[in-house]
N, C-alpha and C positions, 0 to 999 in steps of 0.2 A: 504494500500500500504506500501511498504518498500523500502529502498535503503541502500547502504553501503558507509561508509566514504572512499573517495579517498585521500583527503588531509585535513589538518587543518593548519591554520596560525594565529598568533596573529597580527592583523593589527593596533591595538592600545593597550595600557595597559589593557583595559577592553573590547575589542571587538575581538572575535574569529570568523574567517571565516571558515566554514565547507563546503567542496565540496563533494556532494554525487553522486554516480553513481550506475549502475547495478540495481538489484532488479526488481521493477515494473516500472522503469522510462521510459522504451520504450513505455508504454501505457499511459503516462501522457499527458494531454492536458492542456496547460497553458492559462488562460484567458488573454485578452488584457490589463487588469488593471495593473497599475504600483505599486499598493499596494497589489498585489496577495500574498496570505498567505497560509501556511499549518498548520494544527493542529497536532503537534507531540505528541507522547505517549511514556513516558519513564518509564520502569518497575522499581520497587523498588529493592534494593539489595536482592538477594536470592529468587526472584520470582519463583514460582514452574511451570512456563510455559516457552516455548521456546522464542528465541529472535525475531521470527516472530510470532505475535499473533493477535487475533481479540479482540478489546477492548470490544465490546458488550458481547462476550462469556466470557471473563475474569470476567466482572462484574456479570455475571449470576452464575458463579461457585466458585468465590473466595471471601473471606471476604474483606471489604473495605480497610483494611491496605495493601492489596496486589494488589490493582488496580493500573494501571499505572497513573503517573501524566500527565496531559494534559496541553500543552502550545501552544500558537499561535505565529508563526514567519513569518515575511514578507520575501518573496523570493527576494534575492538581484539580482540574475540573473538566467536565464534558457538557456541552450544550448541544443536544441533538436537534434542536429547532433551527439553529443557524446553518449548518452544524459548525461547532468550533471546539477544538481540543487545546487545552492549556497545559503547558509544561513549565516547571520551575527548575532552572539549571544552575548548579553551583559553578561559579567562575572564579578561578584563582590566577589572575594575570594571564600569561601566555601558556600556562601549563594545562594539559588535558585537551584532547581532541574536541569533545563535545562543548567544553567551556569556551574554547576559541571560536567554535562555530556559533554558539549562542551570542557571544559578545559582538560578533561581526554581522549577525543575521539582519537582513533588511526585508521589508515587504516584497513578496513575490518569490523569495528564495524557497527552494524545494527541500523537503525532508522526507527521506524514505524510511519506512519503519515496518515492523511486524507486530502483530498482537491486535488488541490488548489481551492481557491475562491478569490474574490476581487471585489471592486466596484468603484475605483477611477482611472482616467487617465486624465492628463491635457486636458482641453477643448480647441481644436484648434481655436474655435470662441471667446474665451475670449480675452480681450485686454491686460491683464497681469495676472501673477500667483503669489500667495503668498504661500510660503512653510515654515511652522514653526514647530519646534519640538526639541527633544533631541535625545540621542543615540538610543532609541527604534524606533524612526521614521526615522532614518538616511537611512536604506535600501530603503524605499519607496521614500524618497526625492531624493536620488541619482538616483534611477531608473527613476523617473519622469523627472529630469533634463536631463537625457540622451536621452529622446524621444522628448524633445522640439527642434524645428527646428531653424535655423538661422532666425533672425528677431523677434522671440518671446521674451518676456520680463518676467523675474522672479525676485522676491525679496525673499531672503532666510534668515531666522534667526534661528540659531541653538545654543543650549547650550550644553556644555560639561565640563569636569573637568580640562581642560587646553590645551595649545598648542599641547602637544604630544598626545592628544586625538582627534585632528582634522584629517580628512581624505580628500584626494584629490577628488574633485567633478568635473565631466566633463560634458560640455554641449555646444551645438552650439548656444544656446540662449544668449541674453544679460542678465547676471546674476549679481544682486546686493547681494553679500553674506557677512554676518557678523556672526562671531563666538562669542559667549558669554561664559565667563569662570567662573565657580563656584569658590568660595573662601572658602566655608565651613561656611559662615556666614548666619544668618537667611534671609538676603536679596536675597540669591540665588533663593528663590522661586518666586521672582518677576522679575527676569532677562528677561525672554521672554516677559512677559506682558508689562513691561516698554519699551522694544525695539519696540514692535508693536505699543504701544500708541504714541511713539515718531516719528513714521514714517510719512513722507509726502506721501500720497498715489498717485500713478500715476493716470492719467485720465482714465476713461472707466471702463468696467465691469471686476471685478477680479474673478478668480476661485481660491479658497483657499483650502489648505490642512494643517490641524492643529491637530497634534497628539502628545501625550506624557504623562507626569504626570498629574493625574486627576485634582487636584486643580488648577494647572497652566493653563491647557487647558480650564477648566470651566471659568476662568476669561477672557481669551483671546476670547473665543467664545462669551461671553456676550458683550465684547467691540466691536467686529466686527459686531454683529447683531444689537445692540442698538445704539452704538455711530457712527459707520461707515456706517450703513445701508446696509451691505452685505446681500443678500438674502440667506435664508437657503439652497435653491437649488444650490447655487453657492459655497457651503462649504462642504468639507469632514472633519468631526471632531470626534475624539474618544479619550477617556482617556484610555491609554494602561496599566497604572499601577498607584499605589498610594503610596506616601511616607509613611514610617513607617508601611506598611502593607506587609505581605507575599503575594505571588501570590495566595495561597489558600484563604486567608482572603479577598483579593480583588475580587476574582471571586464570592464570596458569596454575596457581596454587590454591585457589579458593576451595575446590572440591576436597583436597586433602585437609585443609584447615577445618572445614565443617565436619569431616569425618573424625578428626581428632577431638573436636568439641564433643561429639556424641560418644566417642570411646571413653573419654575421661569420666563419663557419668554412668556408664553401663552398670546396672545393678544398684545404683545409688539414688536415682531420682524417681519420683512416682510417675 
């Protein structure tokens, strides 16, 4: 599938909102998941194929250095009436293929993608909801809060680079929200885990969404399963990226990292 950029806006110093329209969006079916995502494909500069391309065909006929870079992005919002698909992309200067694309995107630019898919939506039968993450998890957390009804209870812990990196989050639910700010010190890596460990958990069954940097998420997951007794079935947890690794390097080792996370808890978590 493909769509074209309608607008872009920088909603924080490192977060670019891209609104897409046209292309194949009229045929798009969005899952009910609030962590719905698309797999985007970004061609390298000077690619010898058109702006609308088939990834499988490109891999068959082109050398590896001409293959499009693949990235996964959570859908921030979907408007089927327009139709319009909104993605929030983290941008850190000139690093990252997708970040560079989003920072330079202009109306009319084409984006090829596959999907959408997704697997998480706040369980209406849960007694409360725990939402933990960083900028990479922010679109899914924001979308999840928006679907929680009045009377629901959510505890949210988010880490970012400072007050100007916070975004307004909207919900009808009773939300306990705390933003944690990095300082550039080594202790930044423990901000989220410390905040979760310090929490007094509300009574009842929690449904948790925990996504972000790999090492941080691994520690929080271990704490929730082993120390708090959260059931695995009541948690959506995934390491989206890893500090000091490029996206390509992380994609190469992510499967083994996730397997190791599971192996360390075999026979110990409910």
